N, C-alpha and C positions, 0 to 999 in steps of 0.2 A: 582184672578186666583190661584188655589191650586197648590201643587207641581207637581202632575201628568200632569196637563194642561201646566204648565210652561216648563216641560221637553219636552212635545210633541211640544210645540211652538219652542223650541230650535232645535229639530230634523227637523222640517219642514223648519226652516230658514237655517239650515246647508245643507239640501238637495238642496235648491234653490241656495245657494252660491256655492256649489260644482258643480252644474249643469252649472252655469254661468261662473265660473272662473277656474274650474278644481281643483284638489287636491293641486297642488303646490302653486297656487296663492291665494287660499282661506285662509283667516285669521280669527282668533277668533273675532277680532274687527268687521269684516264684518258680522259674524253670530249674535253677540249680537246687532249690529245696526239694522239688519233686524228684529230680534225678539223683539226689543225695551225693552231690559233688561240691567242691569249693567253688566260689565265684570266680577265682582266678583260673580254674580249670575250664570254665565256659569260654573265657577269652583266649584260651589256647586254640580253640576250634572256630570261634565265630567272633568277629569284631563288635557286633552289636545285635540287638533284638531283630532289626530289620533283615540282617543277613541270614539268620536262622529261619525266619519266616520265608524269605526268598527261596531258600533251599527246599523247604517243605512244598512250596508252590511249584517249583521245578519238578519235584517228584510227582506231584499231582498231574502236571502236564504230561510227564513221561508215561504215567499209567493211562491217561486218556488216549495217547497215541497208540499204546499197545492194545487198547480195548477195541479199536476200530479195525475190523477185518475187511479185506477186499471182497466185494460181492461177485459171485460167479453167476452170470445170467443164465447159464445152462442148468443150474440147480434151483432149489426152492428160494426164490428171491425174497418173498415175504418173510420166511423164517430167518434168513440171513440179516435182513434189515432190522427185524425185531431183536435179533441177537445183539446187533450193534447198539441199538437204543438201550437195551437192557444193560449192557456192559457200561455204557457211558453214564447212565443214571446211577448204577451201583457205585462207580468210582466217585461221583460227586456227592452222593448221599452218605458215603462212608467217611467223607471229610467235610462235614457241614460247615465248620468254622472257616476253613480255607476257601471252600466254595463260596460262602457268603461274602467274604472279603474280596475274593477274586472277581466276582460278578457285580459287586456293588460299585457305587461311584466313589467310594473311599474318601468321603468328605472329612476334612479336618486332619488328614495325614500330611506329612511333609511333602513338598513338591517332588523331591527326588524319588520318594517311594511311590507316589501317585504315577509318575512316569514309568516306573518299573512295573507297576500293576497293569498299566495300559499296554505295555509291551507283552506281558503274559497273556492278557485277553486277546491281543492281536494274534499271538501265536495260536491260540485255541481257534480263533476264527479262520486263520489261514489253513489250519489242519482240516477244518470242516469244508472249507472252500475246495481244497485239493480233492477231498473225498467226493464232493458233489461233481466236480469236473470229471473225475474218473467215472462217476455214475452216468454222466451225460455221454461219455465216450462209449460206455457199455449199453446205452439205450434205456437205462432204468430211471433217469432223471430228465425232466422236461428241459428243452433248450431255454436258456434265459441267463440272467445275471446271477452267477453263483455267489457273488459277494452279498447281494441282497438276500438271496435264499439263506445264506449262513446267518445273516443278521436276524432275519425273521425267526429262524430255528432257535438260535441262542436266546433271543428275547422271550420266546414262549417257554423254553426250558427254565430260564432264570425265574420267571414268575411262578412257575409250578414249584420250583425248589424253595423259593422264599415263603410261599404260602404253606408249604409242607412243614417248614421249620417253625412257623408261627402257630400252627394248629396244635390243640391239645393231643389229638390223636392223628398221627401221620397217615397219609393215604398209603395203601398197599403199593409196593413198587410195581407189581404187574399191572395194576390199574393205571398207573402213570405211563407205563410202556405202551399199553393198548391205546390209551387216549392220544398219546403223541403220534403213534403210528397212524391212527385213523385220521388225525389232522394232516399229516404229511401225505397220506394216501389220497386225500381230496385236494392236495396242493400240487407239489412238484414231482411226486413219485409218478413214474410212467410204467404202469403194469397192465398186462392183459387182464380182463375180468376173470374171476374164478370160474372153473368148469361149471357149465349149467347156468351161469348168470349172463343174461344178454348185455350187449353194449348199451350205453345210455341212449334213450329214445331220441330219434332224429339224427343219430350219428352212425356213420359207417365204421369200417375198420380203422383203428388208431384214432378214433374220435373225430374223423373228418365228416362234415355234413354229407348226408346222402344226396346223390345227384338228383336234380330236379326231374330229369326225364325218367327216373326210376319210380317216381311217385305215381300212385294210381290217379285216374281222372276223378277228382273229388266231386265234380258236378254230376257225372254219370253215376257214381257210387251213391250219391245222396238222393238222386231222383231217377230211378229206373224208368218211370213213365215218360220223362222228357227224352230219354234215350230212345224209347220205342217210337215216339212221335217223329223222331228225326229220321227213322228208316224209310227208304224209298218204297212206294206202293208196289205191291206184288210180291214182296219178300215173304 
């Protein structure tokens, strides 16, 4: 086994240990035992437990960045957005331990590591902010504060993932994708209604209120007799 393979074996073992025991209970001894290497070998590649965890989280962040595709507004926008949600959910659900620690408040961890986790979370948030800003430029995201949009989205996703991890039977991934899309569709997504579906009542194109002078005369519509009485004699 060469150095690159041994390093990857240690990362795989660390991922499993963190998943089974959590960050607090995981020990370097557990990692090297699973990887079947000497403890000294571990320290040739990583100075401590925190460093190996940090590398795993950076890998998670890299996969998140690769999962988000640029939306082409001339194609099927709904399908593309669902694809992005599906890809992000898959990355996070495939690494439940890392995701849980990354999105948690990390209570009880040493201050330096808490600072590092916050930096990772901020990177994820900035990644989403940039995607939302690009969506605004393309006209598929409502104008507004992309930082707050990102915070709302991450908060909703975090709660879904935490609940999913605690339940005896996890929700199907596609159910999560559909629910998140529906939530965003009613929020900051800016899309034309599907073919055959009218715009929301009382709204014109792009959601603008219908002009007042375009509305029928309600009094005449409601009372034809009143309208007849108003006609001049001889008509």
